[in-house]
N, C-alpha and C positions, 0 to 999 in steps of 0.2 A: 157268580150268577148275575145275569143282567137284571137291573131294576126297571129300566124303561128303554124303549127303542121306538123312535117315531121318524116319520118322514113329513116335511112341510115345504112349502114354497118359500121363496125369498120375501114374498109379500106377507107371510105369516099365516097362510092357510094350511091347516093340518090335514094331510091326505090320508095317513095311515098311522095307527099305533098298534103295538103288539098287545093283544087282549090276553094272551096267555100269561104274560108277566103280571099285569094288573096290580103292581105294587104302587101304593100311594107314596109319592116322594115327599120327604119333609123339606119345607122351605120351597123355593122356586128356582131350581138350578137351571131349567131351560130358559126362563126369562132373563136370568143373570147372565147366561152364556150369550144370548142375543144382545143384551144391552152392554156388557163389559168386554165382549170379545168380538162378535161378528160386526157390530156397528162401529167399533173403534179400530178396525183394520188390524186385528190380532188373529185373524183366521189362519195365518201361516203357521201358528203353533201346532204341536202335535196333539196336545190335550189341554184340558182346563180343570183345575182343582177347585171344588166348591166346598166351602166351609161356612155354614151358617145354620141357625136353628137347631143346633145339636147334630147336624148331618155332616157327613164327609163323603163326597162323591168325586168320581172322575168322569168327565165328559169327553167323549171323542166324536169327531164328526168328519164328514166328507161332503164335497159338492159335486153336483152335476151342472156345470155352468152353462151348457147348451140349453138345458131344459129349465134352469133356474130352480133346482131342488136341493134341499139340505137333508142329510141323513145323520141323525144323532143317536148315540148309545150312551146310557148312564148306568154305572155300576159302583158298588162300594169300593172305597179306596183301599181297604184292607185286602181285597182280592187282587190277584195278578192274572187277568184273563188275557191269554196270548192270542186268542182268535178273533178279538173285536175288530182290529183293522182289516183283516181278511174278510170277516163277515160283512162289514160295511161296504167293502168293494164289490163283493158278490151281490149284495142287495142293490147297489146302484146299477150294476149291469143288468140284472133281471128286471128291476122296476122300470128302467128306462124303455124296455121293450113293450110294456103294456100301458105306459103313461099316455094319457090323453088330457089335454088342457081343459076339455069340457066335463070331464069326470071329477067327482069329489069323493066318491066312495070306492075303496079297493079291498072288499072283503075277500076277494079271490086270491089275494096275495098271502093270506095266512098260511096256506098249505105250502106255498113256495118257500116261505120264511122257515117253516119247520125243517124242510129238507136242507136248506142252506145252513141252518144252524147245526144240525147233526154233522154235516160234511165238514164244516169249519172246526167243530170240537174234536172230531176224529183226527183231522190233520194236526191239530195242536197236541193231541195225546201222542201221536206218532213222533212228532218232532221232540217232544219232551223225553220220550223213551230213548230215542237215538242219541240225545245229548247225554243222558245218564250212562249209556253203554260206552260211549266214546270218552267220557270224562276221565275214568280211572286210568285208562291206557295213556292218555296224554299227560296226566298228572305224574304217572310213574316215570315216564321218559324225562319230564322236566326235573323231577326230584333227583333222578340219577345223574343228569347233567350237572345239577347244582352241587350234588355231593362230590362229584368228580372234580369239579372246579375248585371247591373248597379244599379238597385234599391236596390238589396240585399247588394251590396258593399257599396253604399252611406249611408245605414242605420246604418252601423257599426260605432262605435265610436273609437277614437284612443286608442290603447292598448288592445282592446277586442280580436284581432285575435291571441294573444300570451298567453292568460291565461289558455288555455286548458279547458275552460268552455263551455258556450252556443255558443261561436263564432265558434266552430267546426261544428255546424250544417250548416253553410253557405258553399257554394261550390265555391265562388269566393273570391279571395284575391287581395288586392292592393299591389303595390310595397312599399317598406319601406320608400321611399322618397315621398310618397303620390301622385305619378304621375302614372296614369294608362297608360299602353301600348296598350290598346285597346283589349286585349285578356284575357279570363278568364280561369283559370285552374281548371279542375274538379278533385278533390283529394278525393279518396274513401279509407276509412279504416284508413289512417294514414297521418301524415305529420311530418316535422322535429321536433324532440324532443317530440312528442306525439304518443303513440301507444295504440290503443283500448281504447281511452279516459282516459289513464293513463300516467302520466309523465314518460318519459324514462330518469332516472337519470344516467344510465350507458353510455348514448350516449355522455356525455360531459367529460368523463374520458380522461385525457391526452391532453385535448384542452388547448390552450393558454388563460390565464385569462387577459382580458384587463384591469381590475381594478388594477392589480399589476403594469402594465405599467404606469398607471396614477399616482399611488403612487410614483413610481420612478421619474416621471417627476416633481411632486410636491416637492420632496426632492432635486431637482437639479441634479439628475443623478449621485450622489456621490457613489452609490453602484456599486463597480467594482468587487466584488469577484465573482468567478465562481460558478455556481450551481452544487453541488455534489449529485449524485444519492444516494438514500438510500441504506445503506449496504456497500458502497465503502469506502476504506481507503485512507487517504491523507497522503502523505509522508512529514513530517515537513521540511525535508532538501530541498525539491524541491521548497519551497516557495521563491519567489524572493523579496529581500528587495527593496522597491521603493526608499529609500534614497540612496542606493549604485549605483553609476554611472558606466555604462559599458564603459570602455576605449578601444579604438582601439589599437591593437598590432602593434608595429613598424615592418615594413617590413625589412627582412634581405636580403641584397644584397650579392650575392656570386660572385666569380671571374670567372664564366663560360663565354665563348665567346658569343658575341652579335649575336642574331639570324638574319638571313637574312630577308629582307623586303619582304613581300608577295605582289609583284607587278607583275601582269599579263599583263600589258599594253605593247605595242610595245616600244622598246628602242627609246628614243628621241635624235635626233642629231641636233646640231646647224646648221641652214641653212642660217645664215646671216641676217635673217629678224628680229631677236630679239624676236620673239614670242615663241620660244621654241617648236613649233609644227612641227613634222616631215611631210614632204610632201612625201607621199608613192606612188610609181608607181603602176599601176594596174597589179601586178604580184602575187596576192594572190592565184592564182591557178584557175582552171576552175570552174565556177559556177555550182551548182547542177541543175540549170534549164536546162542545156544542157546535163545532164546524164540521161540515161534511167534507171529507177528503175526496178529491176528484182524481181518478187515475185514468190513464189512456187505455183505450180498449183495443188498441192495435194488436192484431193477432201475430204471432211469431211466424217468421218466414219458414219455408220448408227446410231451408239449409241449416236453420238453428235448432231443429228438433233433436230431441235426445236420441242418440244412436245413429241417426241418419245413415242408414245402411252401413253399420260399422264394419270394420275390416274383418273381424272374426266371422260375421255372418256371411260376407261375400266369399271368404275363403271356404266356408263349409258348403255353400250351395252353388256358388258361381253366379255370374251376372244374369245369365238367361233364366236360371231357376228362380232367382229372386224376383226378376221382372215378371215371370209367368205367374208366380204366386200372388203378386201384387195385382195383376190384371184379373186372373180367373178366380182368385180367393182360394185360401187353403182350407182343406176339409176340416181339420181340428188342430188347434194350436197345442204344441207339446212344450214341456219344460225347456227342452234344448233349444227350441225356436225363440223362447223369450229370454234366455240367459244373457246374450250379448247386449240387448237393449236394457235389461235390468241392471247389468253391471255398470253400464255407462250412466244410468240414472242414480244408482247408489253413489258412484264417485261424485256426481254433480251435487247431490244432497250434502255430502260430507264436506265439499268445498264451501258450502253455504253455512257451515257451522252446525249442521245436524249431527247429533251423537251417532257414532258408528253402529251401536246396537240398535237404535231406533231406525236408521236408514236400512239396515239389514232386515229387520222385522217388517218394515213397510214393503220392501221388495218381495219378501216371501208371501205376504198377504195379497199383493197385486198378482203374483204368479198363481196363487191358489184361486183367485177370482177369474183368471183368464184361461187357465189350463182347460182344454176340451172345447173351448169356444170356437166357432168358425170365423175365420178372418174374412171381412167383407171385401168385395171387389174393389180394385183401385185404392187399396188401403195398405200401407206398410205396417210391419210389426212394430216399429219404433213409434209410429204415430198412435197405434192402438195402446201400447204400454204407457205412453205419456198421458193419454186421455184418461186411462184407468187410474193413474197416479194422481192426476189433477182432481178427479172426482173423490179419491180417497182423502186427499189432503183437505179439500173443502169440507168433507164430512167430519174430519177430526177437529179442525179449527173452529167450526161453526158451533156455538154454544147450544147444548141440548136443553137448556133450561133458561128461564128469563134472568137477565143480568141488569134489569132496570132498578138501580138502587133507589132512585127518587120515588118510584112507586112503592117499593118496600118501606121506605122512610115514612111515607104518608099513611101506609097501613099500620105501622107501629104507632104512629101518632094518634090514630083513631082509638087505639087500645090504651092510650095514655101511658106509654112507656117509651124510653129512648131506644133508638136503633144503635146497636153496639157493633163497632168494627175493630178487630184486633189485627195489627200489623206485625207479621213475624218474618224472620229471615236470618241469613248469616250476617257476619260482621261486614260493615262498610258498603252495603249495597244501596243505601240512601232511603232508609225507612222514614226517618224524621222529616226529611226534605219532601218526599212525596206525600207523606201524611199532610203536610201544610198545603200542598197543591190540591189534594182531595178536599181539604177544608175550604179553600178558596173557591173551588167549583161549587160546593154545596151552598156557600154563602151567596153566590150569584143567583141561586134558585130559591132564595128566601128561606133557607133552612138554618135554624139555630144550631150552632156546633159548640161542643166543649172538648178540649184536649185533656187526656189523662196521661201524666208523665209516669209510666210504669217501668221505665228503664232506670232502675235504682242501682245498676251495676257499673255502668261506664261513666267515668268522670266527664262532666260538662254536658251530659245528655239532658238533664233538667234545664239548664241554662239555655241550651240550644232550642228546646221546644218552647221555653218561656219567651224567647226573642220572636219566634214565629207567631206566638199568641198575641204579643203586644203589637206587632206590625199588622196583624189581621183583625185586631180589636175583638178577640174572642176570649172567653174565660178559660183558665187552665187549672186543673186539680193536680196538686203535687204534695208529696210528703217527704221530699228529700231523698237521701241515699240510704243504702243498707236496710231497706224496708222490704217486706214481703210484697212482691208485685201483684199477687193475686188478691191480697187484702186491699191494696191501694186502688186496684181496678174496681173492686166491689164497692168501696166507699165513693169512688168517682161516679159510678152508675147511680147510687143512691142520691148523691148531690144533684146529678143532672135531673133525676126524677122530681126532686123538690123544686129546682129552679125552672123546670119546664123546658130543658134543652131537648131538641129533636134527635141529635146524633151525638154519640160519644166516640171519639177516635182514640184508641188505646195504643200508645207507643210502648214497644217492649225492647229489651236488650237483644243486640245481635248475638248469635250463638252458632257455633259450628254444629253440624249434624251429628258429630260423634261425642259431643260434650253432654254426658248423661245427666249430671246434676242440673244444669241449666235447662235441658230438655224436660226434666221432671218438673221443674218450677213452671215452665210454659204449659205443660199438660195440666198442672194444677190450676193455673190461671183460667184456662179455657173450660175446665170441668166445673169450676166454682162459679164462673160468671155466665156461662152459656151464651156467648156472643151470637149475633145474628149473622156475622160474616167474618170468616178467618181468611185474611189476605196474605198470601206468601209474596214477599217482595224479593225479586231475583234480578240479576244483571242480565242484560242481553249480550254480554261479552262471553259468557261461559258457553262451553260446548258440551263435552262429555260430563263435566262436573255437574251440570244441571240435573242429569238423571240421578246422580248419587245424592245430591241435596234434597230434591223433592221426595224421592222414594224413602230416604232415611227419616226425613221429617215426618212423613205420614206414618212410617212404621213405629217411630218412637212415640208419637201421639197415640197410636193405637195400643202399644204395649204398656205404656206408663199410665194410661187413663184407668181410674177405678170403675168407670162406667162400662157395662157390657156392650153398649153401642156408642163408641167413642167418636168425638167430633174430629174430622180430618180437615184438610185445606179445602176451602170452598172456592177460592178464586186466586188469580195471579196478577200481580202488578209488576210489569217488566220495565225496568229502569235503564237509563243510559242508552236508549234506543237510537239516539242521534249520532252515536260514535262508531256504529258497526257497518255503515255503508250497506252492502247487500247481504251481509252475513247475518241473516235473520233466522237461522235455524234453531236457535235457543227457544224461540216461541213454540215451535213445533215439538221439540224435545220435552219441554215442561208440560205442554197440554197432553201429549201422548202418555207420558209416564204417570201423570196424576189424574187425568180425566177432568181437571178443573179448567174452566175457561179463562182466557186472559181478559180481565175486566178494565184495566188501565194500562196505558203505555206512557212512561215518562221520557220526554225528548228535549230537555233543556234545563236551565237553571232558574227561570222565573216561575212565578205562580201559575201563569197561564200555559205552561208547557206540559200539559197533560191531555192525552187524546185516547180515542178508542182504537182498537186493533181493527185495521182494514184487512179482512180475511182474503179477499180476492187479490189485493195487492201483495200480501205475503206469499200466496200460492204462485202468483205470477213471478215474483222475485226468486222463489226457490227453484222453479223450473226454467228459469231464463238461461 
C-alpha cells in the first residue's frame, strides 16, 4: 500500500498530493530525498531507502524535465509493490496534459489518479499470475535437464573423459578434482585436445612438459644449465667458471673536495634548553589560505568539448541529420541521443582520477535530468551534456553549509569553551603535518592553539608533534604511548579550558578502514569528547580507494557509536595536492560519497602550504 504520493516542481512548490492516502509519514523522507539524493546528483538511482525515526520507507521518483516536475511515491520497505514505476510513468503522462504553470491547485487530478492506480494494480496482478503459471513448467524442465546431466556425469568412470573415445558422446563433464560445481557445460563439436573425434597433436607443441620438472625434482635440482634453442650458437668464452670467485674491486679515493651535505632542514640554533630544536617564530609568511587563487576564465574552444560530434553519434544519424537537429532543435532528447556524449564524458572523468562508480552515477544523473528536454536551436548534444555536467559538478563541490572555521572558533570562545578539531584518516596521509599547517594558519589570525598528542599507537608520533609544537611556540598536551586516546583527548580539552586556549587540535593514529579495534577506539574518542569538527585527512593521489575509505569510515563510526545519532565526518582535508597535476578527481569522489565539503587543501611541505579548494578551477580541470 502506498503511504504517500505527490507532485512538485523543481523549485519546491507542491502541486498535488493524494488525499486518499492521507498517511502521516514518520520522519521527513521527502526532505531527505531532496537533500541527499536530488541535490547531490544521485537522481539516476532507481530508488532511495529511508531509515530514520523508527521508519523504513522506499521512495521512487521520476522527472518531467521539459516541465520541471518531480513525481514521488513513498511506501513501506516491507512491501513489494510492482506497479509503482508504471504508475509514476502513467501519472507523468496524464499530468503533463493538464499542467499549467499558472495553476497551483489540481483537485481534478484525483479521479484520474484513481483510474490510473486501478489500471496499474490490475496489470501487476496479471503479471504476477502469469509468472506463477509459467514458473512450475520452467522449473520442471530445468530439473529434468539437471537430473539427466547428473546421471550422465555419474555413470562415467575415472579417466573416460580424456581418452577421446566414447566419453565424447556425453555432454556433461565434471571438474578434475571430482567436485561438481552444479553446472553442466554443453560442448558441441570439440573440446581441448580433441577435434572432430581426432586427437589434436599440434595443440601441445611448445607447451611445458610437467614430466621434465618431475625428473629434475627427483635428481635434486642439480641441472642448472640454461636451455639453448635449436640452431643457436654458444660462445665458449662466455661460460662462467663456477669455481672462480668474483672479488669486489677496491674503491679508489681521490683528493677531490668533500661534497656539501644535502640538508634542506632549517638551521638549528642552540636555545639553551639542550634539545637542539629551533623555536621558530610564526614568520614563515602568509598562509595560502588567505590568498585568493586567480584562474583564467577563457572558455574552451568548440573543438575541445566533450563528445564533439563523436563518431558513434555520426554513424547513427549521419552528418545531415546531426546538422539539421543542431539548427532546428530536437523535439525531445532521448537516452540513446545522450549515450555517446555521456560515454565520452565518463571516460574523461575517469582519466582525471574520478572513481568509476562515481563517474557512472554522475552520468546517470545527468541523463535523468536531460531526458525529455528539448534541444535548443544551434546547440549540439555534446555541448548540452557538458553544460549539465558542469552545473552538476559545481552543485556537488560547493559546500551546502558554512565552512568558516574562524567564525565558529569565535562563537565557541564567546561560550568560554575551546573549539575542538579531530584529525582522522588512514596511515601515512600526512595528518600530523597538516595539523601543524592548520595550527600555523590559526596563529596568523590571533587564535591561541593547543595540540593534543592522541596518537599513542605509532612510534615517534608524539615526538613528531612535539617538534611542530616547539617550532610554532604553542603548547602540547601529551601522555606518552599505550594510553587510551579518548581519555588523553578529554584531559587535553580540560587543560585547554583551564588555560584559555581557543582551539584544540587532536592528532589521532592512522588506521585502515577495515581495522575494527582501532575504528572502535576512534568512535569512542569522538563519542566521549563531542568535537566541533571531525576532519578526514585523505590523499589526492587515491582514485577508487577514496570511495572505500570514506564510506567505510562513516559506516564504522555509525555502527560502533553507542549514540543513536552518531557523529560522522564533517569535512575533508586533501593532502599532496601538488603531486597530481590535473588528476583532481579524488576531491570529487570524496565529496560525492560522503557529502562533506573539502575545507583544506595541502599543497607542499612548509607551514604556509595550505589553501582553500577552488571549486571553479576543479570543475574546469575535470572537464578540460
